[in-house]
Backbone as CSV, one residue per row, in Angstrom:
resi,resn,N_x,N_y,N_z,CA_x,CA_y,CA_z,C_x,C_y,C_z
1,MET,29.871,103.936,59.928,31.228,103.478,60.098,31.634,102.559,58.952
2,ALA,30.665,101.845,58.390,30.974,100.927,57.291,31.565,101.674,56.097
3,ALA,31.018,102.852,55.785,31.535,103.629,54.649,32.959,104.096,54.915
4,LEU,33.252,104.515,56.135,34.619,104.924,56.478,35.574,103.734,56.434
5,ASP,35.108,102.601,56.915,35.923,101.388,56.886,36.268,101.023,55.444
6,ALA,35.266,101.087,54.559,35.493,100.780,53.148,36.440,101.797,52.517
7,PHE,36.283,103.073,52.878,37.169,104.124,52.376,38.612,103.838,52.779
8,ALA,38.826,103.560,54.060,40.177,103.295,54.564,40.773,102.065,53.892
9,ASP,39.971,101.039,53.719,40.437,99.811,53.081,40.787,100.070,51.618
10,GLY,39.927,100.817,50.933,40.138,101.065,49.507,41.271,102.014,49.190
11,THR,41.505,102.995,50.056,42.535,103.995,49.780,43.862,103.687,50.456
12,GLY,43.810,102.885,51.514,45.005,102.642,52.302,45.323,103.781,53.257
13,ASP,44.451,104.810,53.285,44.645,105.936,54.194,44.408,105.488,55.628
14,GLU,45.178,106.049,56.548,44.911,105.828,57.964,43.756,106.734,58.354
15,VAL,42.725,106.176,58.932,41.536,106.936,59.313,41.317,106.772,60.804
16,THR,41.185,107.900,61.495,40.884,107.909,62.915,39.627,108.728,63.122
17,VAL,38.691,108.192,63.867,37.449,108.884,64.198,37.456,109.128,65.700
18,VAL,37.136,110.361,66.098,37.053,110.685,67.518,35.601,111.001,67.848
19,LEU,35.049,110.245,68.786,33.657,110.420,69.206,33.599,111.203,70.508
20,ASP,32.516,111.947,70.696,32.300,112.674,71.948,32.036,111.730,73.109
21,ALA,31.300,110.668,72.842,30.898,109.740,73.907,30.373,108.468,73.253
22,GLY,30.059,107.518,74.096,29.430,106.297,73.612,30.413,105.172,73.406
23,GLU,29.871,104.075,72.999,30.648,102.876,72.731,31.155,102.924,71.295
24,PRO,32.448,102.759,71.085,32.954,102.792,69.713,32.373,101.653,68.884
25,PRO,31.887,101.957,67.692,31.374,100.892,66.835,32.529,100.045,66.297
26,PRO,32.240,98.815,65.935,33.307,97.962,65.408,33.793,98.476,64.055
27,ALA,35.077,98.375,63.838,35.676,98.769,62.568,36.961,97.982,62.379
28,GLN,37.220,97.583,61.147,38.426,96.813,60.859,39.589,97.688,60.431
29,HIS,39.284,98.775,59.714,40.345,99.584,59.108,40.378,101.010,59.637
30,VAL,39.549,101.309,60.626,39.437,102.652,61.179,39.755,102.596,62.668
31,GLU,40.597,103.504,63.122,40.851,103.654,64.549,39.731,104.520,65.123
32,VAL,38.999,103.984,66.077,37.886,104.717,66.679,38.229,105.016,68.131
33,LEU,38.256,106.309,68.469,38.581,106.749,69.821,37.407,107.503,70.408
34,VAL,37.284,107.453,71.721,36.268,108.224,72.435,37.006,109.243,73.290
35,ALA,36.578,110.500,73.200,37.213,111.570,73.980,37.236,111.187,75.455
36,ALA,38.347,111.475,76.103,38.531,111.081,77.502,37.637,111.861,78.459
37,ARG,37.251,113.046,78.062,36.369,113.843,78.915,35.087,114.155,78.151
38,ARG,34.094,114.587,78.860,32.813,114.968,78.263,32.701,116.476,78.259
39,GLY,31.768,116.968,77.498,31.507,118.393,77.516,31.853,119.074,76.212
40,ARG,31.645,120.377,76.248,31.859,121.210,75.067,33.286,121.046,74.538
41,ASP,33.380,120.805,73.255,34.654,120.696,72.542,35.520,119.525,72.976
42,ALA,34.957,118.547,73.652,35.757,117.403,74.116,36.411,116.669,72.947
43,ALA,35.637,116.351,71.921,36.200,115.638,70.773,37.169,116.536,70.017
44,ASP,36.839,117.827,69.882,37.738,118.759,69.198,39.085,118.814,69.916
45,ASP,39.050,118.915,71.236,40.288,118.961,72.009,41.076,117.661,71.862
46,ALA,40.375,116.541,71.781,41.043,115.248,71.601,41.704,115.175,70.222
47,ILE,41.050,115.715,69.208,41.625,115.740,67.859,42.887,116.599,67.847
48,VAL,42.820,117.765,68.468,43.986,118.645,68.534,45.122,117.964,69.294
49,ALA,44.802,117.280,70.371,45.835,116.562,71.129,46.491,115.475,70.265
50,LEU,45.697,114.784,69.461,46.258,113.783,68.550,47.188,114.429,67.534
51,LEU,46.776,115.567,66.981,47.628,116.276,66.028,48.932,116.723,66.683
52,GLU,48.844,117.184,67.918,50.050,117.601,68.636,50.971,116.410,68.888
53,ALA,50.401,115.269,69.229,51.202,114.086,69.545,51.767,113.410,68.299
54,ARG,50.969,113.363,67.242,51.352,112.618,66.036,51.918,113.507,64.936
55,GLY,51.713,114.799,65.062,52.142,115.729,64.018,51.017,115.975,63.036
56,GLY,50.820,117.209,62.692,49.727,117.572,61.790,50.061,117.484,60.323
57,GLU,51.339,117.605,59.965,51.736,117.566,58.564,51.297,116.262,57.917
58,GLY,50.665,116.364,56.760,50.210,115.179,56.038,48.919,114.592,56.573
59,THR,48.297,115.263,57.523,47.051,114.796,58.115,45.894,115.613,57.575
60,ARG,44.780,114.956,57.339,43.562,115.652,56.929,42.541,115.526,58.050
61,VAL,42.002,116.653,58.470,40.930,116.680,59.458,39.647,117.003,58.725
62,VAL,38.648,116.162,58.903,37.345,116.388,58.281,36.430,116.992,59.334
63,THR,36.009,118.225,59.085,35.147,118.930,60.034,34.455,120.092,59.341
64,SER,33.318,120.463,59.876,32.644,121.683,59.444,32.708,122.741,60.538
65,ASP,33.438,122.464,61.595,33.583,123.383,62.717,34.744,124.340,62.425
66,ALA,34.433,125.620,62.301,35.442,126.608,61.912,36.585,126.699,62.916
67,GLU,36.293,126.644,64.205,37.348,126.766,65.204,38.258,125.544,65.200
68,LEU,37.689,124.345,65.065,38.533,123.152,64.974,39.378,123.221,63.701
69,ALA,38.799,123.662,62.610,39.552,123.798,61.366,40.740,124.744,61.560
70,ARG,40.512,125.864,62.220,41.586,126.824,62.462,42.692,126.192,63.307
71,ARG,42.298,125.520,64.380,43.275,124.890,65.274,44.075,123.807,64.547
72,ALA,43.404,123.031,63.696,44.081,121.967,62.951,45.078,122.551,61.951
73,ARG,44.678,123.619,61.260,45.581,124.245,60.283,46.829,124.815,60.955
74,VAL,46.667,125.381,62.142,47.818,125.917,62.881,48.844,124.808,63.119
75,LEU,48.368,123.588,63.290,49.255,122.446,63.541,49.725,121.772,62.256
76,GLY,49.386,122.369,61.104,49.873,121.856,59.828,48.961,120.894,59.109
77,ALA,47.788,120.633,59.646,46.865,119.690,59.015,46.099,120.366,57.886
78,GLU,45.705,119.576,56.927,44.790,119.992,55.870,43.381,119.805,56.421
79,VAL,42.440,120.639,56.007,41.066,120.519,56.484,40.138,120.345,55.298
80,GLU,39.213,119.407,55.430,38.182,119.173,54.420,36.825,119.268,55.099
81,GLY,35.889,119.920,54.454,34.544,120.032,54.995,33.851,118.684,55.061
82,ALA,33.047,118.509,56.077,32.356,117.238,56.288,31.421,116.899,55.132
83,GLY,30.710,117.901,54.627,29.774,117.649,53.524,30.475,117.130,52.288
84,GLY,31.568,117.760,51.921,32.327,117.302,50.749,32.872,115.907,50.942
85,PHE,33.343,115.625,52.145,33.868,114.293,52.410,32.770,113.237,52.327
86,ARG,31.606,113.560,52.902,30.475,112.605,52.819,30.098,112.319,51.385
87,ARG,30.123,113.342,50.531,29.808,113.130,49.110,30.840,112.213,48.457
88,ARG,32.091,112.350,48.830,33.129,111.476,48.275,32.942,110.025,48.736
89,LEU,32.412,109.850,49.933,32.175,108.493,50.426,31.071,107.800,49.638
90,GLY,30.159,108.601,49.106,29.075,108.040,48.305,27.871,107.695,49.042
């Protein structure tokens, strides 16, 4: 989470992380959410719901999940692979 926090602070980008479960770690510059339900695709469904509520245009979803990527693109979001994003974080 520290690397994401530093990324958000350094770029000024709004960063939201959606977790499947657990206690959200502390973060100063990152919005950390926990999916409201448990189970298969819970976090993916929460991400899609956020895109529907907030609008997908101008949003980047970082994922290596092909189905989530497809769903995000349908809503107008840009998709970046997790591996490439991790490399950019350093």
